[in-house]
C-alpha positions in Angstrom: 109.4 91.7 100.7 107.4 92.6 97.6 105.9 95.7 96.1 103.3 95.7 93.2 102.2 98.7 91.2 100.3 99.8 88.2 101.2 102.7 85.8 99.3 104.2 82.9 100.3 106.5 80.2 99.0 105.9 76.6 99.2 102.2 77.6 98.8 100.3 80.8 101.6 98.7 82.8 101.7 96.3 85.7 104.6 94.9 87.6 106.0 93.9 91.0 109.3 93.4 92.8 110.2 90.0 94.4 113.0 90.8 96.8 114.4 87.5 97.9 118.1 86.6 97.8 117.5 83.5 95.7 114.9 82.1 93.3 112.2 79.6 94.3 112.5 78.2 90.7 110.2 80.9 89.2 110.3 81.4 85.5 108.5 83.2 82.7 105.5 81.0 82.1 102.9 81.1 79.3 99.6 79.2 79.7 97.8 78.8 76.4 94.0 79.0 75.9 93.6 75.2 75.8 95.6 74.3 78.9 93.5 72.1 81.2 93.0 73.6 84.6 91.7 70.9 86.9 90.4 72.9 89.9 90.2 71.0 93.1 86.6 71.9 94.1 84.9 73.2 91.0 84.6 72.3 87.3 87.7 71.9 85.2 88.4 74.6 82.7 89.9 73.9 79.2 88.6 76.9 77.3 89.9 80.1 78.9 92.0 83.3 78.3 95.7 82.8 77.7 98.0 84.2 80.3 101.7 85.0 80.9 103.5 85.6 84.1 106.1 84.4 86.6 105.4 80.9 88.1 107.0 77.9 89.7 106.1 74.8 87.7 105.2 71.9 89.9 104.2 68.6 88.3 103.3 70.4 85.1 101.1 73.0 86.9 101.9 76.7 86.9 101.9 78.1 90.4 101.7 81.8 89.5 103.3 84.6 91.6 101.8 87.1 89.2 100.4 87.1 85.7 98.2 88.9 83.1 95.8 87.5 80.6 95.3 88.3 76.9 92.6 90.8 77.8 95.0 92.9 80.0 93.7 91.8 83.4 96.6 91.5 85.8 97.0 89.9 89.2 99.8 89.4 91.8 100.0 87.7 95.1 102.1 89.2 97.9 103.1 88.0 101.3 100.5 88.6 104.0 101.9 86.6 106.9 99.9 86.5 110.1 96.7 87.9 108.5 95.9 85.5 105.7 93.3 82.9 106.7 91.8 80.3 104.3 88.9 78.0 104.9 87.5 74.6 104.3 85.2 74.3 101.3 81.7 75.7 101.9 78.4 74.7 100.5 76.9 77.2 98.2 80.2 78.9 97.5 82.6 78.8 94.6 85.5 77.1 96.3 88.9 77.9 94.9 92.2 76.7 96.5 94.7 79.4 97.4 97.2 78.3 94.7 94.4 78.3 92.1 93.2 81.8 92.7 95.3 83.6 90.1 94.7 81.1 87.2 91.0 80.9 88.1 90.4 84.7 87.9 92.6 85.2 84.9 91.0 82.2 83.1 87.4 83.6 83.4 87.6 87.4 83.7 88.5 90.0 81.1 88.3 93.0 83.5 88.2 94.1 87.1 84.4 94.5 86.8 84.1 90.8 85.9 86.5 89.8 88.6 84.5 91.7 91.2 81.4 89.7 90.2 83.3 86.4 90.6 84.5 87.4 94.0 81.0 87.9 95.3 80.5 84.2 95.9 84.1 83.0 96.2 85.7 81.1 99.1 89.5 80.7 99.1 90.2 77.3 100.6 93.1 76.0 102.6 93.6 73.1 100.2 97.4 72.5 99.7 98.9 71.8 96.3 100.9 69.0 98.0 102.4 68.0 101.3 105.6 69.8 100.3 103.9 72.9 99.2 101.7 74.4 101.9 99.4 77.3 101.3 101.3 80.6 101.0 99.9 83.4 103.1 99.1 86.0 100.5 96.8 88.9 99.6 96.3 90.0 96.0 96.0 93.0 93.7 93.8 92.7 90.6 94.1 95.4 88.0 93.2 96.5 84.5 93.8 99.8 82.8 90.8 101.4 84.5 90.8 100.3 88.2 92.4 98.0 90.8 91.1 95.8 93.7 92.8 94.4 96.7 91.6 90.9 97.9 92.3 89.6 101.4 91.0 86.4 103.0 91.1 86.8 106.8 89.4 85.5 109.9 86.5 87.8 109.0 86.1 86.2 105.5 86.9 87.5 102.0 87.4 91.2 101.9 87.5 93.1 98.6 88.7 96.7 98.6 88.8 99.3 95.9 92.4 100.2 95.4 92.5 103.8 94.2 96.3 104.1 94.4 97.0 100.9 92.4 99.8 99.6 94.7 100.2 96.8 97.2 103.0 95.7 99.6 102.6 93.3 102.5 101.4 93.9 106.1 99.4 95.6 107.6 96.0 94.9 106.0 95.1 97.1 103.1 92.5 99.3 104.8 95.1 100.2 107.4 97.7 101.0 104.8 95.3 103.3 103.1 94.4 105.0 106.3 98.1 105.6 107.1 98.5 107.6 103.9 96.7 110.4 105.8 100.0 110.9 107.6 101.5 112.1 104.3 98.7 114.3 102.9 100.9 117.4 103.2 103.6 116.1 101.0 104.0 117.5 97.5 106.3 117.4 94.5 106.3 121.2 94.8 108.6 123.2 96.9 107.1 124.0 100.4 106.0 127.4 101.7 107.2 128.6 105.1 104.3 127.9 107.5 106.6 127.3 110.5 106.1 130.8 112.0 106.0 134.4 111.0 109.1 135.4 112.8 111.2 132.5 111.4 112.7 133.5 108.0 113.0 130.0 106.5 113.9 129.2 102.9 114.3 126.1 100.8 117.9 124.9 100.3 117.4 121.9 98.0 115.1 120.6 95.5 112.5 118.0 96.6 111.8 119.5 100.0 108.1 119.3 99.5 108.4 115.5 100.1 110.4 115.7 103.4 108.8 113.1 105.7 108.2 110.6 102.9 109.5 107.3 104.4 112.5 105.6 102.8 113.1 102.5 105.0 112.4 99.0 103.7 109.3 98.1 105.8 106.2 97.2 103.9 104.2 100.1 105.3 106.9 102.6 104.3 107.2 101.0 100.9 103.5 101.4 100.4 103.6 105.1 101.1 106.8 105.6 99.1 105.7 103.8 95.9 102.2 105.3 96.0 103.6 108.9 96.2 106.2 108.1 93.5 103.6 106.5 91.2 100.9 109.2 91.6 103.4 112.0 90.9 105.4 110.4 88.1 105.3 111.9 84.7 106.7 110.4 81.4 106.1 110.6 77.7 103.6 108.3 76.1 106.0 106.2 74.1 106.7 102.6 75.1 110.4 103.2 75.9 109.7 106.3 78.0 106.8 104.6 79.9 108.6 101.4 80.6 111.7 103.3 81.7 109.7 105.4 84.1 107.8 102.4 85.5 111.1 100.7 86.3 112.1 103.9 88.2 108.8 103.8 90.1 109.5 100.2 91.2 113.2 101.1 91.8 112.1 103.7 94.4 111.5 100.8 96.8 114.1 98.3 95.7 116.0 96.6 98.4 119.8 96.5 98.3 121.7 93.4 99.5 122.7 93.7 103.1 120.3 96.4 104.1 117.7 94.0 105.5 119.4 91.2 107.6 117.8 87.8 107.2 117.9 84.7 109.2 121.2 83.4 107.9 122.5 81.9 111.1 123.2 78.4 112.3 120.0 77.0 110.6 120.9 78.4 107.2 119.0 80.9 105.1 115.3 80.3 105.9 112.9 82.0 103.5 109.7 80.3 104.7 108.7 77.8 107.3 105.3 76.4 108.3 104.3 73.7 110.7 102.4 72.1 113.5 104.6 71.2 116.5 104.2 70.0 120.1 104.6 73.0 122.4 104.7 70.9 125.6 102.8 72.7 128.3 101.5 75.1 125.7 99.8 72.3 123.7 100.1 71.9 120.0 101.1 75.1 118.1 100.8 76.1 114.5 103.3 78.6 113.1 104.1 80.5 109.9 107.4 82.3 109.3 109.0 84.4 106.7 112.0 86.7 107.4 110.8 89.5 109.7 107.3 88.2 110.0 105.8 85.3 112.0 102.7 84.0 113.7 102.2 81.3 116.3 98.7 80.1 117.3 97.3 77.3 119.4 95.4 74.4 117.7 94.1 71.0 118.5 96.2 67.9 118.9 98.0 66.7 115.8 99.5 63.2 115.9 103.0 63.4 114.7 103.1 67.1 113.7 104.1 68.6 110.4 107.1 70.8 109.4 108.1 72.5 106.1 111.2 74.6 105.8 112.1 76.3 102.5 115.5 78.1 102.1 119.1 77.8 101.1 122.1 76.0 102.7 119.8 74.6 105.4 121.3 72.7 108.3 118.7 69.9 108.3 120.2 68.3 111.4 120.1 71.5 113.4 116.5 72.2 112.3 115.5 68.7 113.2 117.1 69.0 116.7 115.3 72.4 117.2 111.9 70.8 116.7 112.8 67.5 118.3 112.4 65.6 115.1 
């Protein structure tokens, strides 16, 4: 349940929330200019821009959730379950594994303009980092101080959208999120005028009534509208302390309080992510992806033995094994 946003005063700011109830082992990670990136399907890279961000370190490799490079280009991956589709390597394409996407772009590009050119011939592949770390279903925001892009790899291929509001949440796809902002075009930080009817003498009774109708629930579509409105209408001084303080208020407008979004904490434990291929009996072999509140099940060809990965806390391994007949 994540929200990413940009903010610009005298300087440029980029950040995101990561609303899970425990850590995946992410930590502040700095990748120096001479760190060797051995990409799975293209040339290794040892001379690149330095970067800093939040990552899980696996076998000495930074699996970045979000990062920025020394030139100020920023990038974050957010859950996009049920819509993200990655492909086998393709001839004539620059094939980059899903987990390599952030370091690949931030290694080579100093601006959104350069990233846009890289994306023209890019194919995000379904290559897993390891058997224990399957591909996360994500879409991405790429930003610098001048503009933002949203990148989504779906059944229709790689889609690159201009992102004029500089925010991203989760589902639905970005073009639908942007279209739904039309529902809120009448909202304003100003107090409203009475357009209800000539015979109804109506007056404002509180500050902020120009934004009545702005959603405040925790769904990704509502968070997209809420943080976009908050960001686009926020004002602060140009100093670093004023800007950072206001940016935290912008992200805080969509923060999620413990207990307000019930997760799957039942007899199987606290499941944060699960992915697998299982025998569905009469329905044939089924491939599924699950994160709390979002899941997708689809048919696929036979798979001898099946596969199952469950990530979470206080998991009842015996109960999970029994559920899937393992």
